[in-house]
mmCIF entry with sequence, helices, sheets and N, C-alpha, C, O atoms, coordinates in Angstrom:
data_MODEL
# 
_entry.id   MODEL 
# 
_entity.id                         1 
_entity.type                       polymer 
_entity.pdbx_number_of_molecules   1 
# 
_entity_poly.entity_id                      1 
_entity_poly.type                           'polypeptide(L)' 
_entity_poly.nstd_linkage                   no 
_entity_poly.nstd_monomer                   no 
_entity_poly.pdbx_seq_one_letter_code       MKQYLSMKNLLSRRAPNPDRAEAGFTLMETLVALVILTFGLLAAGQMMYLAM 
_entity_poly.pdbx_seq_one_letter_code_can   MKQYLSMKNLLSRRAPNPDRAEAGFTLMETLVALVILTFGLLAAGQMMYLAM 
_entity_poly.pdbx_strand_id                 A 
# 
loop_
_entity_poly_seq.entity_id 
_entity_poly_seq.num 
_entity_poly_seq.mon_id 
_entity_poly_seq.hetero 
1 1  MET n 
1 2  LYS n 
1 3  GLN n 
1 4  TYR n 
1 5  LEU n 
1 6  SER n 
1 7  MET n 
1 8  LYS n 
1 9  ASN n 
1 10 LEU n 
1 11 LEU n 
1 12 SER n 
1 13 ARG n 
1 14 ARG n 
1 15 ALA n 
1 16 PRO n 
1 17 ASN n 
1 18 PRO n 
1 19 ASP n 
1 20 ARG n 
1 21 ALA n 
1 22 GLU n 
1 23 ALA n 
1 24 GLY n 
1 25 PHE n 
1 26 THR n 
1 27 LEU n 
1 28 MET n 
1 29 GLU n 
1 30 THR n 
1 31 LEU n 
1 32 VAL n 
1 33 ALA n 
1 34 LEU n 
1 35 VAL n 
1 36 ILE n 
1 37 LEU n 
1 38 THR n 
1 39 PHE n 
1 40 GLY n 
1 41 LEU n 
1 42 LEU n 
1 43 ALA n 
1 44 ALA n 
1 45 GLY n 
1 46 GLN n 
1 47 MET n 
1 48 MET n 
1 49 TYR n 
1 50 LEU n 
1 51 ALA n 
1 52 MET n 
# 
_struct_asym.id          A 
_struct_asym.entity_id   1 
# 
loop_
_struct_conf.conf_type_id 
_struct_conf.id 
_struct_conf.pdbx_PDB_helix_id 
_struct_conf.beg_label_comp_id 
_struct_conf.beg_label_asym_id 
_struct_conf.beg_label_seq_id 
_struct_conf.pdbx_beg_PDB_ins_code 
_struct_conf.end_label_comp_id 
_struct_conf.end_label_asym_id 
_struct_conf.end_label_seq_id 
_struct_conf.pdbx_end_PDB_ins_code 
_struct_conf.beg_auth_comp_id 
_struct_conf.beg_auth_asym_id 
_struct_conf.beg_auth_seq_id 
_struct_conf.end_auth_comp_id 
_struct_conf.end_auth_asym_id 
_struct_conf.end_auth_seq_id 
_struct_conf.pdbx_PDB_helix_class 
_struct_conf.details 
_struct_conf.pdbx_PDB_helix_length 
HELX_P HELX_P1 AA1 MET A 7  ? SER A 12 ? MET A 7  SER A 12 1 ? 6  
HELX_P HELX_P2 AA2 LEU A 27 ? ALA A 51 ? LEU A 27 ALA A 51 1 ? 25 
# 
_struct_conf_type.id          HELX_P 
_struct_conf_type.criteria    ? 
_struct_conf_type.reference   ? 
# 
loop_
_atom_site.group_PDB 
_atom_site.id 
_atom_site.type_symbol 
_atom_site.label_atom_id 
_atom_site.label_alt_id 
_atom_site.label_comp_id 
_atom_site.label_asym_id 
_atom_site.label_entity_id 
_atom_site.label_seq_id 
_atom_site.pdbx_PDB_ins_code 
_atom_site.Cartn_x 
_atom_site.Cartn_y 
_atom_site.Cartn_z 
_atom_site.occupancy 
_atom_site.B_iso_or_equiv 
_atom_site.pdbx_formal_charge 
_atom_site.auth_seq_id 
_atom_site.auth_comp_id 
_atom_site.auth_asym_id 
_atom_site.auth_atom_id 
_atom_site.pdbx_PDB_model_num 
ATOM 1   N N  . MET A 1 1  ? -13.257 -20.371 50.694  1.00 0.00 ? 1  MET A N  1 
ATOM 2   C CA . MET A 1 1  ? -14.513 -20.348 51.419  1.00 0.00 ? 1  MET A CA 1 
ATOM 3   C C  . MET A 1 1  ? -14.300 -20.953 52.807  1.00 0.00 ? 1  MET A C  1 
ATOM 4   O O  . MET A 1 1  ? -13.532 -21.901 52.968  1.00 0.00 ? 1  MET A O  1 
ATOM 5   N N  . LYS A 1 2  ? -14.963 -20.415 53.769  1.00 0.00 ? 2  LYS A N  1 
ATOM 6   C CA . LYS A 1 2  ? -14.805 -20.852 55.154  1.00 0.00 ? 2  LYS A CA 1 
ATOM 7   C C  . LYS A 1 2  ? -15.443 -22.226 55.356  1.00 0.00 ? 2  LYS A C  1 
ATOM 8   O O  . LYS A 1 2  ? -16.576 -22.469 54.941  1.00 0.00 ? 2  LYS A O  1 
ATOM 9   N N  . GLN A 1 3  ? -14.684 -23.124 56.006  1.00 0.00 ? 3  GLN A N  1 
ATOM 10  C CA . GLN A 1 3  ? -15.229 -24.448 56.301  1.00 0.00 ? 3  GLN A CA 1 
ATOM 11  C C  . GLN A 1 3  ? -15.909 -24.426 57.656  1.00 0.00 ? 3  GLN A C  1 
ATOM 12  O O  . GLN A 1 3  ? -15.341 -23.955 58.641  1.00 0.00 ? 3  GLN A O  1 
ATOM 13  N N  . TYR A 1 4  ? -17.108 -24.927 57.698  1.00 0.00 ? 4  TYR A N  1 
ATOM 14  C CA . TYR A 1 4  ? -17.840 -25.001 58.951  1.00 0.00 ? 4  TYR A CA 1 
ATOM 15  C C  . TYR A 1 4  ? -17.719 -26.409 59.518  1.00 0.00 ? 4  TYR A C  1 
ATOM 16  O O  . TYR A 1 4  ? -17.573 -27.379 58.774  1.00 0.00 ? 4  TYR A O  1 
ATOM 17  N N  . LEU A 1 5  ? -17.781 -26.510 60.843  1.00 0.00 ? 5  LEU A N  1 
ATOM 18  C CA . LEU A 1 5  ? -17.718 -27.820 61.478  1.00 0.00 ? 5  LEU A CA 1 
ATOM 19  C C  . LEU A 1 5  ? -19.018 -28.572 61.225  1.00 0.00 ? 5  LEU A C  1 
ATOM 20  O O  . LEU A 1 5  ? -20.102 -28.114 61.588  1.00 0.00 ? 5  LEU A O  1 
ATOM 21  N N  . SER A 1 6  ? -18.889 -29.704 60.613  1.00 0.00 ? 6  SER A N  1 
ATOM 22  C CA . SER A 1 6  ? -20.046 -30.556 60.390  1.00 0.00 ? 6  SER A CA 1 
ATOM 23  C C  . SER A 1 6  ? -19.703 -31.950 60.898  1.00 0.00 ? 6  SER A C  1 
ATOM 24  O O  . SER A 1 6  ? -18.545 -32.239 61.201  1.00 0.00 ? 6  SER A O  1 
ATOM 25  N N  . MET A 1 7  ? -20.695 -32.799 60.990  1.00 0.00 ? 7  MET A N  1 
ATOM 26  C CA . MET A 1 7  ? -20.441 -34.163 61.447  1.00 0.00 ? 7  MET A CA 1 
ATOM 27  C C  . MET A 1 7  ? -19.470 -34.865 60.508  1.00 0.00 ? 7  MET A C  1 
ATOM 28  O O  . MET A 1 7  ? -18.628 -35.644 60.956  1.00 0.00 ? 7  MET A O  1 
ATOM 29  N N  . LYS A 1 8  ? -19.579 -34.596 59.210  1.00 0.00 ? 8  LYS A N  1 
ATOM 30  C CA . LYS A 1 8  ? -18.683 -35.228 58.243  1.00 0.00 ? 8  LYS A CA 1 
ATOM 31  C C  . LYS A 1 8  ? -17.241 -34.805 58.502  1.00 0.00 ? 8  LYS A C  1 
ATOM 32  O O  . LYS A 1 8  ? -16.339 -35.641 58.484  1.00 0.00 ? 8  LYS A O  1 
ATOM 33  N N  . ASN A 1 9  ? -17.016 -33.512 58.743  1.00 0.00 ? 9  ASN A N  1 
ATOM 34  C CA . ASN A 1 9  ? -15.666 -33.027 59.016  1.00 0.00 ? 9  ASN A CA 1 
ATOM 35  C C  . ASN A 1 9  ? -15.144 -33.581 60.335  1.00 0.00 ? 9  ASN A C  1 
ATOM 36  O O  . ASN A 1 9  ? -13.971 -33.940 60.434  1.00 0.00 ? 9  ASN A O  1 
ATOM 37  N N  . LEU A 1 10 ? -16.001 -33.653 61.350  1.00 0.00 ? 10 LEU A N  1 
ATOM 38  C CA . LEU A 1 10 ? -15.561 -34.153 62.650  1.00 0.00 ? 10 LEU A CA 1 
ATOM 39  C C  . LEU A 1 10 ? -15.203 -35.635 62.594  1.00 0.00 ? 10 LEU A C  1 
ATOM 40  O O  . LEU A 1 10 ? -14.235 -36.067 63.219  1.00 0.00 ? 10 LEU A O  1 
ATOM 41  N N  . LEU A 1 11 ? -15.979 -36.408 61.851  1.00 0.00 ? 11 LEU A N  1 
ATOM 42  C CA . LEU A 1 11 ? -15.733 -37.845 61.781  1.00 0.00 ? 11 LEU A CA 1 
ATOM 43  C C  . LEU A 1 11 ? -14.565 -38.189 60.871  1.00 0.00 ? 11 LEU A C  1 
ATOM 44  O O  . LEU A 1 11 ? -13.954 -39.246 61.026  1.00 0.00 ? 11 LEU A O  1 
ATOM 45  N N  . SER A 1 12 ? -14.244 -37.309 59.920  1.00 0.00 ? 12 SER A N  1 
ATOM 46  C CA . SER A 1 12 ? -13.169 -37.618 58.983  1.00 0.00 ? 12 SER A CA 1 
ATOM 47  C C  . SER A 1 12 ? -11.800 -37.218 59.513  1.00 0.00 ? 12 SER A C  1 
ATOM 48  O O  . SER A 1 12 ? -10.788 -37.493 58.868  1.00 0.00 ? 12 SER A O  1 
ATOM 49  N N  . ARG A 1 13 ? -11.748 -36.579 60.671  1.00 0.00 ? 13 ARG A N  1 
ATOM 50  C CA . ARG A 1 13 ? -10.451 -36.206 61.236  1.00 0.00 ? 13 ARG A CA 1 
ATOM 51  C C  . ARG A 1 13 ? -9.702  -37.454 61.666  1.00 0.00 ? 13 ARG A C  1 
ATOM 52  O O  . ARG A 1 13 ? -10.291 -38.416 62.160  1.00 0.00 ? 13 ARG A O  1 
ATOM 53  N N  . ARG A 1 14 ? -8.397  -37.421 61.469  1.00 0.00 ? 14 ARG A N  1 
ATOM 54  C CA . ARG A 1 14 ? -7.575  -38.570 61.835  1.00 0.00 ? 14 ARG A CA 1 
ATOM 55  C C  . ARG A 1 14 ? -7.140  -38.484 63.291  1.00 0.00 ? 14 ARG A C  1 
ATOM 56  O O  . ARG A 1 14 ? -7.038  -37.401 63.866  1.00 0.00 ? 14 ARG A O  1 
ATOM 57  N N  . ALA A 1 15 ? -6.888  -39.641 63.863  1.00 0.00 ? 15 ALA A N  1 
ATOM 58  C CA . ALA A 1 15 ? -6.339  -39.691 65.221  1.00 0.00 ? 15 ALA A CA 1 
ATOM 59  C C  . ALA A 1 15 ? -4.882  -39.236 65.158  1.00 0.00 ? 15 ALA A C  1 
ATOM 60  O O  . ALA A 1 15 ? -4.233  -39.405 64.125  1.00 0.00 ? 15 ALA A O  1 
ATOM 61  N N  . PRO A 1 16 ? -4.360  -38.666 66.231  1.00 0.00 ? 16 PRO A N  1 
ATOM 62  C CA . PRO A 1 16 ? -2.963  -38.223 66.216  1.00 0.00 ? 16 PRO A CA 1 
ATOM 63  C C  . PRO A 1 16 ? -2.009  -39.391 66.012  1.00 0.00 ? 16 PRO A C  1 
ATOM 64  O O  . PRO A 1 16 ? -2.259  -40.505 66.472  1.00 0.00 ? 16 PRO A O  1 
ATOM 65  N N  . ASN A 1 17 ? -0.929  -39.121 65.327  1.00 0.00 ? 17 ASN A N  1 
ATOM 66  C CA . ASN A 1 17 ? 0.070   -40.144 65.029  1.00 0.00 ? 17 ASN A CA 1 
ATOM 67  C C  . ASN A 1 17 ? 0.952   -40.363 66.258  1.00 0.00 ? 17 ASN A C  1 
ATOM 68  O O  . ASN A 1 17 ? 1.598   -39.419 66.714  1.00 0.00 ? 17 ASN A O  1 
ATOM 69  N N  . PRO A 1 18 ? 0.997   -41.572 66.803  1.00 0.00 ? 18 PRO A N  1 
ATOM 70  C CA . PRO A 1 18 ? 1.805   -41.802 68.016  1.00 0.00 ? 18 PRO A CA 1 
ATOM 71  C C  . PRO A 1 18 ? 3.305   -41.688 67.764  1.00 0.00 ? 18 PRO A C  1 
ATOM 72  O O  . PRO A 1 18 ? 4.067   -41.489 68.709  1.00 0.00 ? 18 PRO A O  1 
ATOM 73  N N  . ASP A 1 19 ? 3.749   -41.810 66.505  1.00 0.00 ? 19 ASP A N  1 
ATOM 74  C CA . ASP A 1 19 ? 5.172   -41.700 66.193  1.00 0.00 ? 19 ASP A CA 1 
ATOM 75  C C  . ASP A 1 19 ? 5.646   -40.252 66.198  1.00 0.00 ? 19 ASP A C  1 
ATOM 76  O O  . ASP A 1 19 ? 6.845   -39.987 66.285  1.00 0.00 ? 19 ASP A O  1 
ATOM 77  N N  . ARG A 1 20 ? 4.720   -39.332 66.105  1.00 0.00 ? 20 ARG A N  1 
ATOM 78  C CA . ARG A 1 20 ? 5.074   -37.916 66.058  1.00 0.00 ? 20 ARG A CA 1 
ATOM 79  C C  . ARG A 1 20 ? 5.512   -37.437 67.437  1.00 0.00 ? 20 ARG A C  1 
ATOM 80  O O  . ARG A 1 20 ? 5.123   -38.018 68.450  1.00 0.00 ? 20 ARG A O  1 
ATOM 81  N N  . ALA A 1 21 ? 6.309   -36.395 67.478  1.00 0.00 ? 21 ALA A N  1 
ATOM 82  C CA . ALA A 1 21 ? 6.747   -35.829 68.762  1.00 0.00 ? 21 ALA A CA 1 
ATOM 83  C C  . ALA A 1 21 ? 5.532   -35.348 69.552  1.00 0.00 ? 21 ALA A C  1 
ATOM 84  O O  . ALA A 1 21 ? 4.515   -34.959 68.978  1.00 0.00 ? 21 ALA A O  1 
ATOM 85  N N  . GLU A 1 22 ? 5.655   -35.382 70.872  1.00 0.00 ? 22 GLU A N  1 
ATOM 86  C CA . GLU A 1 22 ? 4.544   -34.957 71.725  1.00 0.00 ? 22 GLU A CA 1 
ATOM 87  C C  . GLU A 1 22 ? 4.242   -33.484 71.509  1.00 0.00 ? 22 GLU A C  1 
ATOM 88  O O  . GLU A 1 22 ? 5.147   -32.673 71.310  1.00 0.00 ? 22 GLU A O  1 
ATOM 89  N N  . ALA A 1 23 ? 2.979   -33.156 71.550  1.00 0.00 ? 23 ALA A N  1 
ATOM 90  C CA . ALA A 1 23 ? 2.567   -31.764 71.420  1.00 0.00 ? 23 ALA A CA 1 
ATOM 91  C C  . ALA A 1 23 ? 1.715   -31.415 72.626  1.00 0.00 ? 23 ALA A C  1 
ATOM 92  O O  . ALA A 1 23 ? 0.852   -32.199 73.021  1.00 0.00 ? 23 ALA A O  1 
ATOM 93  N N  . GLY A 1 24 ? 1.944   -30.250 73.216  1.00 0.00 ? 24 GLY A N  1 
ATOM 94  C CA . GLY A 1 24 ? 1.151   -29.821 74.356  1.00 0.00 ? 24 GLY A CA 1 
ATOM 95  C C  . GLY A 1 24 ? 1.788   -30.214 75.678  1.00 0.00 ? 24 GLY A C  1 
ATOM 96  O O  . GLY A 1 24 ? 2.892   -30.756 75.726  1.00 0.00 ? 24 GLY A O  1 
ATOM 97  N N  . PHE A 1 25 ? 1.062   -29.927 76.745  1.00 0.00 ? 25 PHE A N  1 
ATOM 98  C CA . PHE A 1 25 ? 1.561   -30.172 78.091  1.00 0.00 ? 25 PHE A CA 1 
ATOM 99  C C  . PHE A 1 25 ? 0.850   -31.368 78.696  1.00 0.00 ? 25 PHE A C  1 
ATOM 100 O O  . PHE A 1 25 ? -0.309  -31.641 78.383  1.00 0.00 ? 25 PHE A O  1 
ATOM 101 N N  . THR A 1 26 ? 1.558   -32.083 79.571  1.00 0.00 ? 26 THR A N  1 
ATOM 102 C CA . THR A 1 26 ? 0.925   -33.192 80.281  1.00 0.00 ? 26 THR A CA 1 
ATOM 103 C C  . THR A 1 26 ? 0.166   -32.636 81.483  1.00 0.00 ? 26 THR A C  1 
ATOM 104 O O  . THR A 1 26 ? 0.328   -31.473 81.852  1.00 0.00 ? 26 THR A O  1 
ATOM 105 N N  . LEU A 1 27 ? -0.652  -33.476 82.080  1.00 0.00 ? 27 LEU A N  1 
ATOM 106 C CA . LEU A 1 27 ? -1.428  -33.062 83.243  1.00 0.00 ? 27 LEU A CA 1 
ATOM 107 C C  . LEU A 1 27 ? -0.511  -32.699 84.405  1.00 0.00 ? 27 LEU A C  1 
ATOM 108 O O  . LEU A 1 27 ? -0.758  -31.718 85.107  1.00 0.00 ? 27 LEU A O  1 
ATOM 109 N N  . MET A 1 28 ? 0.541   -33.477 84.613  1.00 0.00 ? 28 MET A N  1 
ATOM 110 C CA . MET A 1 28 ? 1.460   -33.200 85.724  1.00 0.00 ? 28 MET A CA 1 
ATOM 111 C C  . MET A 1 28 ? 2.188   -31.874 85.528  1.00 0.00 ? 28 MET A C  1 
ATOM 112 O O  . MET A 1 28 ? 2.358   -31.121 86.487  1.00 0.00 ? 28 MET A O  1 
ATOM 113 N N  . GLU A 1 29 ? 2.616   -31.579 84.314  1.00 0.00 ? 29 GLU A N  1 
ATOM 114 C CA . GLU A 1 29 ? 3.284   -30.302 84.055  1.00 0.00 ? 29 GLU A CA 1 
ATOM 115 C C  . GLU A 1 29 ? 2.349   -29.135 84.350  1.00 0.00 ? 29 GLU A C  1 
ATOM 116 O O  . GLU A 1 29 ? 2.764   -28.119 84.908  1.00 0.00 ? 29 GLU A O  1 
ATOM 117 N N  . THR A 1 30 ? 1.094   -29.290 83.973  1.00 0.00 ? 30 THR A N  1 
ATOM 118 C CA . THR A 1 30 ? 0.113   -28.234 84.222  1.00 0.00 ? 30 THR A CA 1 
ATOM 119 C C  . THR A 1 30 ? -0.131  -28.055 85.715  1.00 0.00 ? 30 THR A C  1 
ATOM 120 O O  . THR A 1 30 ? -0.201  -26.923 86.195  1.00 0.00 ? 30 THR A O  1 
ATOM 121 N N  . LEU A 1 31 ? -0.261  -29.154 86.456  1.00 0.00 ? 31 LEU A N  1 
ATOM 122 C CA . LEU A 1 31 ? -0.497  -29.067 87.898  1.00 0.00 ? 31 LEU A CA 1 
ATOM 123 C C  . LEU A 1 31 ? 0.692   -28.448 88.625  1.00 0.00 ? 31 LEU A C  1 
ATOM 124 O O  . LEU A 1 31 ? 0.508   -27.641 89.536  1.00 0.00 ? 31 LEU A O  1 
ATOM 125 N N  . VAL A 1 32 ? 1.904   -28.815 88.233  1.00 0.00 ? 32 VAL A N  1 
ATOM 126 C CA . VAL A 1 32 ? 3.095   -28.235 88.856  1.00 0.00 ? 32 VAL A CA 1 
ATOM 127 C C  . VAL A 1 32 ? 3.150   -26.740 88.584  1.00 0.00 ? 32 VAL A C  1 
ATOM 128 O O  . VAL A 1 32 ? 3.467   -25.957 89.480  1.00 0.00 ? 32 VAL A O  1 
ATOM 129 N N  . ALA A 1 33 ? 2.846   -26.339 87.357  1.00 0.00 ? 33 ALA A N  1 
ATOM 130 C CA . ALA A 1 33 ? 2.846   -24.917 87.022  1.00 0.00 ? 33 ALA A CA 1 
ATOM 131 C C  . ALA A 1 33 ? 1.802   -24.160 87.838  1.00 0.00 ? 33 ALA A C  1 
ATOM 132 O O  . ALA A 1 33 ? 2.057   -23.040 88.279  1.00 0.00 ? 33 ALA A O  1 
ATOM 133 N N  . LEU A 1 34 ? 0.627   -24.760 88.044  1.00 0.00 ? 34 LEU A N  1 
ATOM 134 C CA . LEU A 1 34 ? -0.414  -24.104 88.839  1.00 0.00 ? 34 LEU A CA 1 
ATOM 135 C C  . LEU A 1 34 ? -0.008  -23.975 90.303  1.00 0.00 ? 34 LEU A C  1 
ATOM 136 O O  . LEU A 1 34 ? -0.296  -22.960 90.938  1.00 0.00 ? 34 LEU A O  1 
ATOM 137 N N  . VAL A 1 35 ? 0.654   -24.987 90.841  1.00 0.00 ? 35 VAL A N  1 
ATOM 138 C CA . VAL A 1 35 ? 1.113   -24.923 92.236  1.00 0.00 ? 35 VAL A CA 1 
ATOM 139 C C  . VAL A 1 35 ? 2.152   -23.821 92.396  1.00 0.00 ? 35 VAL A C  1 
ATOM 140 O O  . VAL A 1 35 ? 2.092   -23.046 93.350  1.00 0.00 ? 35 VAL A O  1 
ATOM 141 N N  . ILE A 1 36 ? 3.102   -23.747 91.470  1.00 0.00 ? 36 ILE A N  1 
ATOM 142 C CA . ILE A 1 36 ? 4.127   -22.700 91.532  1.00 0.00 ? 36 ILE A CA 1 
ATOM 143 C C  . ILE A 1 36 ? 3.490   -21.321 91.406  1.00 0.00 ? 36 ILE A C  1 
ATOM 144 O O  . ILE A 1 36 ? 3.854   -20.397 92.133  1.00 0.00 ? 36 ILE A O  1 
ATOM 145 N N  . LEU A 1 37 ? 2.545   -21.182 90.489  1.00 0.00 ? 37 LEU A N  1 
ATOM 146 C CA . LEU A 1 37 ? 1.849   -19.902 90.319  1.00 0.00 ? 37 LEU A CA 1 
ATOM 147 C C  . LEU A 1 37 ? 1.087   -19.528 91.585  1.00 0.00 ? 37 LEU A C  1 
ATOM 148 O O  . LEU A 1 37 ? 1.096   -18.365 91.989  1.00 0.00 ? 37 LEU A O  1 
ATOM 149 N N  . THR A 1 38 ? 0.427   -20.503 92.217  1.00 0.00 ? 38 THR A N  1 
ATOM 150 C CA . THR A 1 38 ? -0.337  -20.241 93.439  1.00 0.00 ? 38 THR A CA 1 
ATOM 151 C C  . THR A 1 38 ? 0.564   -19.743 94.559  1.00 0.00 ? 38 THR A C  1 
ATOM 152 O O  . THR A 1 38 ? 0.244   -18.755 95.220  1.00 0.00 ? 38 THR A O  1 
ATOM 153 N N  . PHE A 1 39 ? 1.698   -20.424 94.780  1.00 0.00 ? 39 PHE A N  1 
ATOM 154 C CA . PHE A 1 39 ? 2.610   -19.982 95.831  1.00 0.00 ? 39 PHE A CA 1 
ATOM 155 C C  . PHE A 1 39 ? 3.184   -18.605 95.522  1.00 0.00 ? 39 PHE A C  1 
ATOM 156 O O  . PHE A 1 39 ? 3.358   -17.791 96.429  1.00 0.00 ? 39 PHE A O  1 
ATOM 157 N N  . GLY A 1 40 ? 3.477   -18.337 94.269  1.00 0.00 ? 40 GLY A N  1 
ATOM 158 C CA . GLY A 1 40 ? 3.983   -17.019 93.890  1.00 0.00 ? 40 GLY A CA 1 
ATOM 159 C C  . GLY A 1 40 ? 2.970   -15.922 94.145  1.00 0.00 ? 40 GLY A C  1 
ATOM 160 O O  . GLY A 1 40 ? 3.318   -14.855 94.651  1.00 0.00 ? 40 GLY A O  1 
ATOM 161 N N  . LEU A 1 41 ? 1.716   -16.177 93.796  1.00 0.00 ? 41 LEU A N  1 
ATOM 162 C CA . LEU A 1 41 ? 0.674   -15.175 94.024  1.00 0.00 ? 41 LEU A CA 1 
ATOM 163 C C  . LEU A 1 41 ? 0.406   -14.971 95.509  1.00 0.00 ? 41 LEU A C  1 
ATOM 164 O O  . LEU A 1 41 ? 0.186   -13.844 95.953  1.00 0.00 ? 41 LEU A O  1 
ATOM 165 N N  . LEU A 1 42 ? 0.425   -16.056 96.280  1.00 0.00 ? 42 LEU A N  1 
ATOM 166 C CA . LEU A 1 42 ? 0.241   -15.919 97.726  1.00 0.00 ? 42 LEU A CA 1 
ATOM 167 C C  . LEU A 1 42 ? 1.379   -15.124 98.352  1.00 0.00 ? 42 LEU A C  1 
ATOM 168 O O  . LEU A 1 42 ? 1.144   -14.289 99.225  1.00 0.00 ? 42 LEU A O  1 
ATOM 169 N N  . ALA A 1 43 ? 2.607   -15.373 97.915  1.00 0.00 ? 43 ALA A N  1 
ATOM 170 C CA . ALA A 1 43 ? 3.752   -14.636 98.444  1.00 0.00 ? 43 ALA A CA 1 
ATOM 171 C C  . ALA A 1 43 ? 3.662   -13.160 98.073  1.00 0.00 ? 43 ALA A C  1 
ATOM 172 O O  . ALA A 1 43 ? 3.942   -12.294 98.902  1.00 0.00 ? 43 ALA A O  1 
ATOM 173 N N  . ALA A 1 44 ? 3.276   -12.869 96.841  1.00 0.00 ? 44 ALA A N  1 
ATOM 174 C CA . ALA A 1 44 ? 3.143   -11.476 96.418  1.00 0.00 ? 44 ALA A CA 1 
ATOM 175 C C  . ALA A 1 44 ? 2.030   -10.780 97.202  1.00 0.00 ? 44 ALA A C  1 
ATOM 176 O O  . ALA A 1 44 ? 2.177   -9.623  97.595  1.00 0.00 ? 44 ALA A O  1 
ATOM 177 N N  . GLY A 1 45 ? 0.929   -11.476 97.426  1.00 0.00 ? 45 GLY A N  1 
ATOM 178 C CA . GLY A 1 45 ? -0.160  -10.903 98.204  1.00 0.00 ? 45 GLY A CA 1 
ATOM 179 C C  . GLY A 1 45 ? 0.237   -10.644 99.639  1.00 0.00 ? 45 GLY A C  1 
ATOM 180 O O  . GLY A 1 45 ? -0.150  -9.629  100.219 1.00 0.00 ? 45 GLY A O  1 
ATOM 181 N N  . GLN A 1 46 ? 1.006   -11.550 100.219 1.00 0.00 ? 46 GLN A N  1 
ATOM 182 C CA . GLN A 1 46 ? 1.460   -11.362 101.598 1.00 0.00 ? 46 GLN A CA 1 
ATOM 183 C C  . GLN A 1 46 ? 2.408   -10.169 101.694 1.00 0.00 ? 46 GLN A C  1 
ATOM 184 O O  . GLN A 1 46 ? 2.340   -9.395  102.649 1.00 0.00 ? 46 GLN A O  1 
ATOM 185 N N  . MET A 1 47 ? 3.289   -10.022 100.710 1.00 0.00 ? 47 MET A N  1 
ATOM 186 C CA . MET A 1 47 ? 4.205   -8.874  100.728 1.00 0.00 ? 47 MET A CA 1 
ATOM 187 C C  . MET A 1 47 ? 3.439   -7.559  100.594 1.00 0.00 ? 47 MET A C  1 
ATOM 188 O O  . MET A 1 47 ? 3.781   -6.567  101.239 1.00 0.00 ? 47 MET A O  1 
ATOM 189 N N  . MET A 1 48 ? 2.404   -7.557  99.755  1.00 0.00 ? 48 MET A N  1 
ATOM 190 C CA . MET A 1 48 ? 1.599   -6.341  99.604  1.00 0.00 ? 48 MET A CA 1 
ATOM 191 C C  . MET A 1 48 ? 0.853   -6.037  100.904 1.00 0.00 ? 48 MET A C  1 
ATOM 192 O O  . MET A 1 48 ? 0.738   -4.878  101.303 1.00 0.00 ? 48 MET A O  1 
ATOM 193 N N  . TYR A 1 49 ? 0.345   -7.090  101.567 1.00 0.00 ? 49 TYR A N  1 
ATOM 194 C CA . TYR A 1 49 ? -0.370  -6.902  102.822 1.00 0.00 ? 49 TYR A CA 1 
ATOM 195 C C  . TYR A 1 49 ? 0.563   -6.360  103.902 1.00 0.00 ? 49 TYR A C  1 
ATOM 196 O O  . TYR A 1 49 ? 0.181   -5.461  104.651 1.00 0.00 ? 49 TYR A O  1 
ATOM 197 N N  . LEU A 1 50 ? 1.772   -6.892  103.991 1.00 0.00 ? 50 LEU A N  1 
ATOM 198 C CA . LEU A 1 50 ? 2.726   -6.441  105.005 1.00 0.00 ? 50 LEU A CA 1 
ATOM 199 C C  . LEU A 1 50 ? 3.246   -5.037  104.716 1.00 0.00 ? 50 LEU A C  1 
ATOM 200 O O  . LEU A 1 50 ? 3.668   -4.336  105.635 1.00 0.00 ? 50 LEU A O  1 
ATOM 201 N N  . ALA A 1 51 ? 3.222   -4.623  103.469 1.00 0.00 ? 51 ALA A N  1 
ATOM 202 C CA . ALA A 1 51 ? 3.721   -3.297  103.110 1.00 0.00 ? 51 ALA A CA 1 
ATOM 203 C C  . ALA A 1 51 ? 2.733   -2.199  103.501 1.00 0.00 ? 51 ALA A C  1 
ATOM 204 O O  . ALA A 1 51 ? 3.097   -1.023  103.519 1.00 0.00 ? 51 ALA A O  1 
ATOM 205 N N  . MET A 1 52 ? 1.508   -2.559  103.809 1.00 0.00 ? 52 MET A N  1 
ATOM 206 C CA . MET A 1 52 ? 0.497   -1.549  104.149 1.00 0.00 ? 52 MET A CA 1 
ATOM 207 C C  . MET A 1 52 ? 0.714   -1.017  105.546 1.00 0.00 ? 52 MET A C  1 
ATOM 208 O O  . MET A 1 52 ? -0.041  -0.159  106.003 1.00 0.00 ? 52 MET A O  1 
# 
């Protein structure tokens, strides 16, 4: 049967274990990736503009 989110389920969740390996990306990794993506998209847009 499907479990629905209830206050009981939300409150009974455990906090993440600090001894466990890190999961997910840090804020700095995300910001660096966005900066690289932005410069790449700007460069691609400029090349498309110059090709016209």
